[in-house]
N, C-alpha and C positions, 0 to 999 in steps of 0.2 A: 493538331491534337492537345487538349488542354491537360496539364498534369493534374492528377489527383493527389494532393500531399497526405502524407501519414498522419498529420494533425495540422490544425490552424489555429494557433492562440489568437491572432488578430481577429478571425471571424468570432470566435467566442466574446472578444471585447465589442464589435459592431453589432452584435445581436441584443446587447444591453447597454448600448452607449450611454444613453441619456441618464439611465439610473445610476450607472457607475460613475458617471462625471458628476452627477449631483452629490453622490455619497462623498466623492473626493473633496469636492468644494466644501462641503458641511464640515469635513474634518479640518482642512486648510484654514478656514474662517474661524474654527473654534479656538486656536491657540492652545490646544491641548493634544499632545502627539503621541505619548506613551501610556499604556495601561490606563484609560479612562473609560468614559460611558460606552463607546463604540465596542470595546473589548469586552466589557461586562455584559452588553446586550449580545454580543455575537456567542459568548460562552453560554448564556442562559438559553438563546435560540438553538444553538448546536445540540446541547444536552436534551432539551425536548423533542427536537427532531429524531435524536438517537434512541431516546428511551432510557436514558440514566440519569441520576439526580445532578451530576457534576461535569464540568468541562473546564479545563484549564488552558488556555492560548499561551503558546511559546513560539520562539523565534523560527524553528523549522522541525521537520519531521524527524529528523536524526537526534535532536535534542529531546524531542518528545519521547521517544523510545528510551533515550539514556536516563532521563529523569524519572520515567516510570518504573526502570529497572532499580534505580538508587532508591526510591521510597519503598520498593519491594525488599530491600535489604541486600541487594547484589553489590558486591564489592570486590576488592582485588583478590584474585585467584579462584574466585567463585567460578563454577560451571553453569552455562546457560545453553540450553539446548534450542537449536534453530536449524533451518534448512539452508543447503549451499545454492539452491536455485531460487535466487532472490536479489534485489539491487543491493549492492555492496554495503550500503548505509546500514541495513539490518545487523550486519556483523560489526561494522565500524562502531555503531552504538555501544555494543557490548565490551568492545575492548577499550572505549573511552573510560571505562570504570575501572580498568585492570582486570576484568573478568575474561574467563576463556570460552569461546565460542565453541559447542560441540555439535557437529554437523551430522543431521541425520537425512535420510531418503525420502523421496517424495512419491506420492501416489501416481500411478501411470497415466491414470485418465484425466486428473485435475491439475497435476504438477504442484500440489500443495502437500503439506507435511503428511506422511504415513503414519498413522497411530501405531502401527505395529512395529515401524522401524524405531520410533520414538521408545517404545517399551523395551526394545532390545537393546537400544543404546543407553538407556539409563543403568541397565544391568552391566553392560560393558564398561561404562564410565566409572561405576563403583570401585573398579579394580585399579584406576589410576589414583585413587585417594583424593580426588578434588571434591570438595564441598558441592553438592549440587543444589541449586537455588531456584532455577525458573526456567520455563519454555516459553519461546517466542513463535508461535506459529503465524504464519505470513498468509493472508488471504489474496493469493496471487491471480494478477490479471483481472480481478473483478469477481472471482468465484470463491465462496467460502470454503475453508478446509474443514474437514470433520471434525468440527469444534466440540461437540458432545463427547466423541471418543477421546479426544486429546485431553479435555477436562479430567474425564475419568482417570486416565493415565497420571495425570498430574497430581490429582487428589491422592491416588494411592502411594505415590512417592513423596508426597509432601513439597510438591513444587507449585511456585506461584506461576500464573499464567498471565502474560501480557501480550496481547492481540497486536499484530502488526497489521494494521488496516489501512496502510497508505495507498492501496489499490482498490480498496472495496467499500467506499463510501455508498451506503444504501444497500448493499448486498444482504441478504437474508438466508438464515439457516432456521428451518422450523418456525417460520414467522417471526424471528427476532433479528434485528439487524446486528451485523458484525460489530464488534466493539461493546456489545452489551452482555458478553459472556464471562470474559475474563476478569481477574482482579482489576486489571487496568488495561487501556488501550491507547495505542498511539496511531495518530493519523498525521501523514503529511499532506500539507496544502500547497505543495509546489505547484507553479502555473498549470503543468501538464496533468494534474490529477483531475479526477471527475468533479471534485470541489476544489477548484485552483485559485489562488491569490494571484496578485500581480508582483510576486517577488517571493522571498522566503516566508514560510510560516507553518506552524504545526498546532496540534491541539492533543490534549490528553484528555480522556474520558475515565471516570470511575463512579462505582456507587458508594464509596467509602468518604465520608466527610473528613475524617482525619487525614487521610492521604491526599484529599484536594486541598487542603489546608496547607500541608507540608509542601505540595507542589507550588502553591502560591508564592511561598516563602523561598523555596530553592530558586525559582525563575529570576529573582531579584536578590541576589546575594545573601539570602537567608533571612531578610528583613520580615519582621512583623511589623515593627514600627521603623519608620525610615531612620537610616544611619545607626542601626543597632541589629548586627548579625547575630542571630539567635542559634544559627547553624551555618557551617561553610556552604555558600551558595554560587551560583553562577549568574551570568547575565544572558538570559534567553527569554526576551519580552516580546509579544505580539504587539506590534504598533497599531496605533488608532487607525491608519489609513488603510492597512490591510484588513483589519477587522471591519472596518465600513464597507469595503468592496465585497468582503466575504459574506456579510449579511446579505447583500444584493444578490451574490451567487447562490447562497443557501436557499433562497426563496424560489429558485427556478431549477434547482437540482433534480427533483423528482421528474419533472418535465423532460429535462435533458437526458435522465437515465432511460426514461421510455423511449427516446428517440434512438438513443445507443441500442437499445434492445430491438427496437424496429429493424435498424439496419443489419443487425447480427441475424436477424429471422430472414431477412431477404438473401444474406450471404448464404446461410444453410441451405434454403430452397434452392438457390440457383447452381452451387457447387459443393453441395455436402456429399455427393457421391465421389468428388474427384480428388478431395483432400480429407485428411483428418481434422475435422473442425472442431472447436470446443464442446466439450462435454458438459452438461448440466444435471447435477445428481439430484435425485428425488429431494424433495422439502428443501430445495436451494434456489435462490434467485441468483442470476449472474448480471453484474452491471457493466460487464465489458470496457473495463479501463483499457485494456488491449484486447484486439481479435487475433488470437494466436492460433494459426494452423500449423500442422506438421506434415512434412514431406520428405520422401526419401531422396529427393534432388532439390534441396531447398536453395542452394546457391544458384541452381540453374533456373528455378522457378523465380527467384527474385531479379534475376537478369532479364528474363522474358518479360516479366511485368514492368520492369524499368522501361523497356523498349516500347511497351504498350502504353506508357505515360502513367504509370501507377508506382507511386513510391511506397516502400515498405521499410520497416525496421526489424532489428533482432533484438528480443529482450529475453535472455541475456546471452552473448556471444560465448562466455565462459562462465561456468559456475564459480562460486567464490573460491572454493579451493582449488581451482584450477588458474587462478589469478596469480601473477608474480608476487603479490605482497603476503600471499597466503599459503603458497604450494609447498606442502611438506613440512609445515611447522605447527598444525593444529594436531591435537590429539585425534587418532582414528578410533571413532566409537560406533562406527556403522558402514556398511557398504554403502556406497553411493552409486550403485550399478545403475538404477533407473535414471537418476539425475544425468549420469554421464551419457548414457545412450539416448535420451531424448534431447539434449541441447543441440546436437548438430542438426536436427530436423525442423527446429521452431522458427516462425516466420510471423511476424505483426502486420496485419493489412491495415489499411487506412480505417480509423475509426474515432470520429468525433462528432458530436451532435449537429453542427452545422453542415454536414455533408448534405449536398443537394441530392434530389432523386436521380439527377443526370450522372453525378459522381458515383454513386452507388452502382447504378447501372454499368457504368464504365469499368469499375472494378469487376463486377460479376463477369461481364463479357471478357475482359483480359484473363480472368483466370480460367473461364472455361474455355477459351480458346487455346491455353497452355495445355490443358488436358493432363497435368501432372497428377501422377497417382502414387499414393504411399507405397514404398517397397517392402 
């Protein structure tokens, strides 16, 4: 029996090998490896694809979020609302600035930020005396959060919105791509992402020319002119090699997304009655960075699928507030009841564009044979 992997980065490389190798050689032969033409072209092409005026490439997704928060005026002691059911990088980026993460609960269907929970958390957080600056909604697993409602809450309370789009490249809400709603948006381009580099990379999107210029300065020591720091900056540069490779991947992203969506439809048709499969809310498109099901017997299901030759993963085994580094030390501004009740049941099934039809059928057969039902 052949093993169906949860993901295969090498398959992604081989699917575009010639174009990727040509792009890499072009950079290597150029003699220019940091912040050059390839980065500028990628930024322009990404912004056009996303539908925003500006994109700024940086070293990784965590830096993208940190720098977006920084140009939004977030600093030491400020409060930033986000969710606990996310990659820990979301919270780590907030703390990199000395700011305080304020964790709110998620919607039971999509596991993305609950606007009602956010509203309640803002009222609660006001009692702590923390300056409230921003909200970071996470478009988790490839499904948009209710960004319109979140923007309305943020506007009412004077909060900046920085979208975390690290798992939602190309997902849409009401016909607009995620990353085009907030004041800024941060994208991780880590190799496993839907638009993945071959190393660390990230990009920040914005419609504000002033913020874009500040970001370009901040990513390289605060320089507008070389060796003259006009503001304290960092070293967070997107290198030319990654930019060139990302330009290749960007051209095929929409086609790769359609393949993910096709696999998801096959999953839904074959075992949608056996497991709680991903919900797609009205006016939303899902890009299935992960295909996450929920089961009352998650661990048993995972074991049975392993025995049937199907690899799975858990995104994420613990919410952020349950992890050792954060447990008990963040202000409690919201009940996290839904988060805590859903984490024990989540399981990510194989999902990557290069999955063959035989692999998809093997996953469907294995899940159907397990017959696991939500308790």
